[in-house]
N, C-alpha and C positions, 0 to 999 in steps of 0.2 A: 373300242369302241365308246362313243356319246352314245346318247340312254335315248334321244329322237335324231341320232344321224337317219337319214336317208328321209324322212320324214318330213310333211309338208302343212302348217300350221294358218290358221285366220286366229289373227285375235283384235272381236272388232271391239270400238273402244281402246285400242292399243297406244293412243300417244299422251297417255299420262296417267295416273295414278296405280290401281290395281293393273291394270292391261299394260300398262310400260313394265314393269315389274314379269309380266308376266310374256311379253317378246322377249326381255334379254334374258328368262332364265330358260326360255325353249332356245333361244340362239345357243346359250349357253352349254346346252345340251345339244347340239350338232341339229335342229330344226333348222329349213326352214321356213320366213315368217313372214307372214303377209300384215300388214298393221293396215284394220279397216277404221276411217274415223274420220269425223269433219272438220277436227280440227286439225286442216292441213299444215301449219308450219309447220308446229309441234311433230305431229309425226312423219313427218318430208324430215330436220332434222334428227329424229330419234334415227330412223331409216341410214340415212346417212351418216351416224356414229358406230353404228354397229355393224356396217359393211356388208357385203356385194350379199347377205345370205338375210339380212335384211328388206325389205322394197315396204313402198307406200302408195295407197290407194283408198283413194275420196270415198266411203262407203255412208250415206245416210240412211241408217239400218230399217230405219219407219217407211223407206222406198223400197218396191219390192224390184223397180228397173234396177236400183245403185248393188240390191245382193245380189240379184242376178248375174248381174255384170262383175261384181266380186266371183261370185262364184267362179264364171267363168276364163275372165280371165284368170286366173289361179292356177288353175286346169290348165290351161292353154298354155300358160308359162312355166309350170312346172312338170304338167304331166299327170297328176294327181292330189287328190286334197286329203290330210289325214286325222288332221286335228278342224276340231271349229268350238274357239270359245269364247263363247258369246257372254260378253264383257259390258258391253256398252249401257248404258242406261243415265239416268237425270233424274233431278230431282226437282220436284215446283215448286216454287213460294211454300205455298200452301203447310208444306212440313218445317221451311226456315225459319216461319216470320211469326208461329202462334198463334194465325188468324182463328181467326172463329167461324165458323161453318159457314156465317151467316154472308160471309164474304168470300166463300169459294167463288173458285172464277173453274165453270165447266171449259172452257178453249182451253186452258191452260194445262187440263184434266187429259182432256182428248192429246195434248202433244205427251205427258210423261207416260200415258198408256198406251202411244205410238209406240215411241220410241223401245220401253221398257218388257211389251209383254208380244206386240204386235212383231217386233224386231229378232226377236227372237224364235217368235213361230215363223219368220219368212228362213231365216237364219237357218232353220233346221229343216224347213223343206227346200232347199237347194241344196244345202251341204248332204244334207244324204243321197238324193238326185246324184251328188258325185262320189260319194262315198262306199255306193251299195256294190259298185264296179269291182271293187276293193275288197280281203278281207280285213280292211285294219277300219275300224270305224268308235271314232270316239269322236265324242260332243259336250262340251262342257257348258255351262252357265253361272255366274254369279248372280246370288238375290242377296237383295240388301235389305234388310227389315230395319227399322227404326218402332219405338217400342219409348210411348211413355204415357206417364200420369193422366186422367182427364180433369178437367176444373183446374182449381185453381192451382192447384201443386204445378212445383216447374218438373220440367220434363226429365227423365230419370237417365239421356243422354246416353242410353244402349243401344251401340251400332253390333249387328251381329252377321255374318256373312258367311253362306253357307254354299259352295262348291257342289253344285249338281252332276253328275254323269247320265250320259242317258243313254243307252247301247240301241242302233238302227239296225233291226236285225230282220 
């Protein structure tokens, strides 16, 4: 028996990168996986490549309607939701270009916060409602953190990933 046989998982940001690797791993271990992403082409290609146990749904995690539809569609199709892997995230140009605080773009910052913070909270809110009905409840999220020195020193380029596990009780 596979480790995740009989389980249903959603991976947000599952079309590329860490999300894509997670989708492949979950499917390899027997889970039915829903890729939730705004990258429609990449998500559809990945789902087709991995076979019938993997499906794709367009989802902007910063939209409550999209997240609610994602959870409802998953439960409607598979009858359950066991795992939510909150992986969707974006970096703004502030972190990429060593911009001065005087070039701070408030609109871009709001967009990053909507995806990286609000998106996780919306996923947890709607998934918890579906998961509480079952005894198996797992939510994970990926936390990306970049660290660099201040002033004129170049960035340390340390990129840390922390997987967090939240129980729904």
